[in-house]
C-alpha positions as CSV (number, residue, x, y, z in Angstrom):
1,X,128.8,-45.7,-134.8
2,X,131.4,-43.4,-133.4
3,X,134.9,-43.9,-132.3
4,X,135.6,-44.0,-128.4
5,X,138.4,-44.2,-126.2
6,X,138.1,-47.8,-125.7
7,X,136.6,-49.1,-128.8
8,X,138.2,-48.5,-132.3
9,X,135.9,-48.5,-135.2
10,X,137.6,-47.2,-138.3
11,X,135.5,-46.4,-141.5
12,X,136.5,-47.5,-144.9
13,X,136.7,-43.8,-145.9
14,X,139.3,-43.2,-143.2
15,X,141.3,-46.2,-144.3
16,X,141.0,-45.4,-147.9
17,X,142.2,-41.8,-147.2
18,X,145.4,-43.2,-145.7
19,X,145.9,-45.9,-148.5
20,X,145.1,-48.7,-146.2
21,X,142.9,-51.8,-146.7
22,X,141.1,-53.9,-143.8
23,X,141.4,-57.6,-143.5
24,X,137.7,-57.6,-143.4
25,X,134.6,-55.3,-143.8
26,X,132.2,-55.6,-140.9
27,X,128.8,-55.2,-142.3
28,X,126.9,-53.9,-139.2
29,X,123.4,-54.1,-140.6
30,X,120.2,-52.1,-139.7
31,X,119.6,-54.0,-136.5
32,X,123.3,-53.8,-135.4
33,X,123.2,-50.0,-136.1
34,X,119.9,-48.9,-134.8
35,X,118.1,-51.7,-132.7
36,X,118.9,-51.1,-129.0
37,X,119.1,-54.8,-128.3
38,X,121.4,-55.5,-131.2
39,X,123.8,-52.6,-130.6
40,X,125.2,-54.6,-127.6
41,X,126.0,-57.5,-130.1
42,X,127.8,-55.0,-132.3
43,X,129.8,-53.6,-129.4
44,X,130.6,-57.2,-128.3
45,X,131.9,-58.3,-131.8
46,X,133.9,-55.1,-132.3
47,X,135.6,-55.5,-128.8
48,X,136.5,-59.1,-129.8
49,X,138.0,-57.8,-133.1
50,X,139.9,-55.1,-131.3
51,X,141.2,-57.6,-128.8
52,X,142.6,-60.3,-131.3
53,X,144.1,-57.5,-133.7
54,X,142.0,-58.0,-136.7
55,X,142.4,-55.1,-139.0
56,X,138.8,-54.3,-139.9
57,X,136.6,-51.3,-140.9
58,X,132.8,-50.4,-141.4
59,X,131.2,-48.4,-144.0
60,X,129.5,-46.2,-141.3
61,X,127.0,-43.7,-143.0
62,X,127.8,-45.3,-146.5
63,X,126.1,-48.6,-145.3
64,X,122.5,-48.8,-146.2
65,X,120.0,-51.7,-146.0
66,X,121.0,-54.8,-148.1
67,X,117.3,-54.8,-149.5
68,X,116.5,-58.0,-147.9
69,X,113.1,-57.1,-146.3
70,X,112.1,-55.3,-149.6
71,X,112.7,-58.6,-151.6
72,X,111.0,-60.8,-148.9
73,X,108.0,-58.5,-148.9
74,X,107.8,-58.6,-152.8
75,X,109.3,-55.3,-153.7
76,X,111.9,-56.4,-156.3
77,X,112.4,-53.0,-157.7
78,X,113.3,-51.6,-154.2
79,X,115.6,-54.5,-153.6
80,X,117.6,-53.9,-156.8
81,X,118.0,-50.2,-156.2
82,X,119.2,-50.9,-152.6
83,X,121.5,-53.7,-153.7
84,X,123.1,-51.7,-156.4
85,X,123.7,-48.8,-154.3
86,X,125.7,-50.9,-151.8
87,X,127.5,-52.9,-154.6
88,X,128.8,-49.7,-156.1
89,X,130.2,-48.5,-152.8
90,X,131.6,-51.9,-152.0
91,X,133.2,-52.3,-155.4
92,X,134.5,-48.8,-155.1
93,X,136.5,-49.7,-152.1
94,X,137.6,-53.0,-153.7
95,X,136.1,-54.9,-150.8
96,X,137.1,-58.6,-150.8
97,X,135.9,-60.1,-147.5
98,X,132.9,-59.2,-145.6
99,X,131.7,-60.5,-142.1
100,X,128.3,-59.9,-140.6
101,X,126.5,-60.7,-137.4
102,X,123.0,-60.8,-139.3
103,X,122.1,-64.0,-141.2
104,X,119.7,-61.9,-143.4
105,X,122.5,-59.5,-144.6
106,X,124.8,-62.7,-144.9
107,X,122.3,-64.6,-147.1
108,X,121.6,-61.6,-149.4
109,X,125.2,-60.5,-149.9
110,X,126.5,-63.9,-150.3
111,X,123.9,-65.5,-152.5
112,X,121.8,-62.8,-154.2
113,X,124.5,-59.8,-154.8
114,X,126.6,-61.9,-157.2
115,X,123.7,-61.8,-159.6
116,X,124.0,-57.9,-159.6
117,X,127.8,-57.8,-159.8
118,X,128.7,-58.2,-156.1
119,X,131.2,-60.9,-155.7
120,X,132.6,-61.1,-152.2
121,X,133.8,-63.6,-149.8
122,X,131.2,-63.5,-147.2
123,X,131.3,-64.9,-143.5
124,X,128.7,-64.9,-140.8
125,X,130.2,-63.9,-137.6
126,X,129.6,-67.4,-136.1
127,X,132.0,-68.7,-138.7
128,X,134.5,-66.1,-138.2
129,X,134.5,-66.5,-134.4
130,X,135.0,-70.2,-134.9
131,X,138.0,-69.5,-137.1
132,X,139.4,-67.3,-134.4
133,X,138.9,-70.0,-131.7
134,X,140.4,-72.5,-133.9
135,X,143.4,-70.4,-134.8
136,X,144.2,-69.7,-131.1
137,X,143.6,-66.2,-131.3
138,X,140.7,-66.2,-128.9
139,X,141.8,-67.9,-125.5
140,X,139.2,-68.7,-122.9
141,X,139.9,-67.5,-119.4
142,X,139.4,-69.9,-116.5
143,X,136.4,-69.2,-114.4
144,X,132.8,-70.0,-113.8
145,X,131.0,-67.4,-115.7
146,X,128.8,-70.2,-117.3
147,X,129.5,-73.1,-115.2
148,X,126.7,-75.2,-114.3
149,X,124.5,-73.4,-116.7
150,X,122.5,-74.8,-119.6
151,X,122.9,-73.0,-123.0
152,X,120.6,-74.1,-125.9
153,X,121.0,-72.7,-129.3
154,X,118.3,-71.5,-131.6
155,X,119.1,-72.3,-135.3
156,X,118.4,-69.2,-137.6
157,X,116.6,-70.2,-140.8
158,X,119.0,-68.1,-142.9
159,X,121.9,-69.6,-141.3
160,X,120.7,-73.2,-141.0
161,X,118.3,-74.4,-143.6
162,X,119.3,-71.7,-146.2
163,X,123.0,-71.9,-145.9
164,X,123.8,-75.3,-144.0
165,X,125.6,-73.6,-141.2
166,X,124.9,-75.6,-138.1
167,X,128.4,-76.6,-136.6
168,X,130.1,-73.3,-136.4
169,X,127.8,-71.7,-133.8
170,X,127.8,-74.8,-131.7
171,X,131.7,-74.9,-131.9
172,X,131.8,-71.4,-130.5
173,X,129.5,-72.5,-127.6
174,X,131.6,-75.5,-127.0
175,X,134.4,-73.2,-125.9
176,X,132.4,-72.0,-123.1
177,X,132.3,-73.8,-119.7
178,X,128.6,-74.6,-120.0
179,X,126.4,-77.5,-120.8
180,X,124.9,-77.5,-124.5
181,X,121.3,-78.9,-124.4
182,X,119.4,-79.1,-127.7
183,X,116.0,-78.3,-128.4
184,X,113.7,-81.0,-129.8
185,X,113.3,-79.1,-132.9
186,X,116.8,-78.0,-134.0
187,X,119.3,-78.1,-136.9
188,X,117.4,-79.3,-139.9
189,X,114.3,-79.6,-138.1
190,X,114.7,-76.3,-136.5
191,X,111.6,-74.1,-136.0
192,X,111.5,-70.5,-137.3
193,X,111.4,-67.7,-134.6
194,X,108.4,-66.2,-136.7
195,X,110.1,-63.0,-138.1
196,X,111.5,-64.4,-141.4
197,X,110.2,-63.7,-144.9
198,X,109.4,-60.0,-143.8
199,X,106.9,-61.4,-141.1
200,X,108.4,-59.3,-138.5
201,X,107.2,-56.2,-140.2
202,X,103.5,-57.1,-140.6
203,X,100.6,-57.9,-138.3
204,X,100.3,-61.5,-137.4
205,X,97.9,-63.5,-139.5
206,X,94.9,-65.5,-138.0
207,X,95.7,-68.5,-135.9
208,X,95.7,-69.8,-132.4
209,X,99.3,-69.2,-131.4
210,X,102.3,-66.9,-132.3
211,X,105.3,-68.6,-133.6
212,X,107.7,-67.2,-131.1
213,X,105.6,-68.3,-128.2
214,X,105.7,-71.7,-129.8
215,X,109.5,-71.5,-129.8
216,X,109.5,-70.1,-126.3
217,X,107.8,-73.3,-125.1
218,X,110.6,-75.3,-126.8
219,X,113.2,-73.2,-125.1
220,X,111.6,-73.9,-121.6
221,X,111.1,-77.6,-122.5
222,X,115.0,-77.8,-123.0
223,X,115.7,-76.7,-119.5
224,X,118.0,-74.1,-120.6
225,X,119.1,-71.1,-118.6
226,X,120.5,-69.1,-121.7
227,X,119.1,-69.3,-125.4
228,X,122.2,-68.4,-127.7
229,X,121.1,-66.8,-130.9
230,X,123.2,-65.5,-133.9
231,X,120.5,-63.4,-135.4
232,X,118.9,-60.0,-134.6
233,X,115.5,-61.1,-135.6
234,X,115.7,-64.3,-133.7
235,X,117.0,-62.5,-130.5
236,X,114.0,-60.0,-130.6
237,X,111.4,-62.5,-131.2
238,X,112.7,-65.1,-128.6
239,X,113.1,-62.2,-126.0
240,X,109.6,-61.2,-126.6
241,X,108.2,-64.8,-126.5
242,X,110.0,-65.6,-123.3
243,X,109.1,-62.3,-121.6
244,X,105.4,-62.6,-122.6
245,X,104.9,-66.1,-121.3
246,X,107.9,-67.2,-119.0
247,X,109.1,-63.9,-117.5
248,X,109.4,-65.4,-114.1
249,X,112.0,-68.1,-115.5
250,X,114.5,-65.3,-116.1
251,X,115.9,-67.0,-119.2
252,X,118.5,-65.0,-121.0
253,X,118.7,-64.6,-124.7
254,X,122.4,-63.7,-125.9
255,X,124.2,-63.6,-129.1
256,X,127.3,-65.8,-129.6
257,X,129.6,-62.7,-129.6
258,X,128.1,-61.5,-126.3
259,X,128.7,-64.9,-124.7
260,X,132.1,-65.3,-126.0
261,X,133.2,-61.7,-125.2
262,X,132.5,-62.2,-121.4
263,X,134.7,-65.2,-121.6
264,X,137.5,-64.0,-123.8
265,X,140.9,-62.9,-122.8
266,X,142.1,-61.9,-126.2
């Protein structure tokens, strides 16, 4: 990710060269760096950080995959190679606090890196955005961006069941002037989008229906106009499921940062 006239994105190398340290390291993740759909989420989150004056940095080219897909697919050797390389870079910069918009990166760095010597305070961006709202650093504009619209939230498995984070994303959505409607399967009873456990990277197994098509049915049944997500995998699977079966309904799939950024005055 390169700097532009309107978006300031410093790297850790740049800050270290000036003898400076960030408040947080923004771990962008593979999807946030390369996936066209999730790049817009990265941009929205960075714009929020710049608006509220958070001193942050990214690793840039020094950031590599956390190793999550490798471990989920059963390649423990590759996972440990990738994890150790990242830990060496993070510890070399003396990183203390990490925020990421990917639940898979979040879960791996928070819960699995400590076993290999990577001890950090790790927050998902839903938690961090909630903190900014609670502290009054994000103030919502008056207007009708989402007024009269129904938003449902899809619980990511790695945020919800794996890390018991259910309230933070809903608190972020509560800051919008929209109606939050829950799907029948939500929170601890939420249904996976179908991408977890490295399933996104392999062909579907024999069965009568794709998981993301089943989840798209849940979205439509909720009557929502917008599905809020907090995970790149979920965003991809839900968009594809809705586009394949319910394209005529025009239901949007947006990340929390995108929703908040369109209503935030900084």
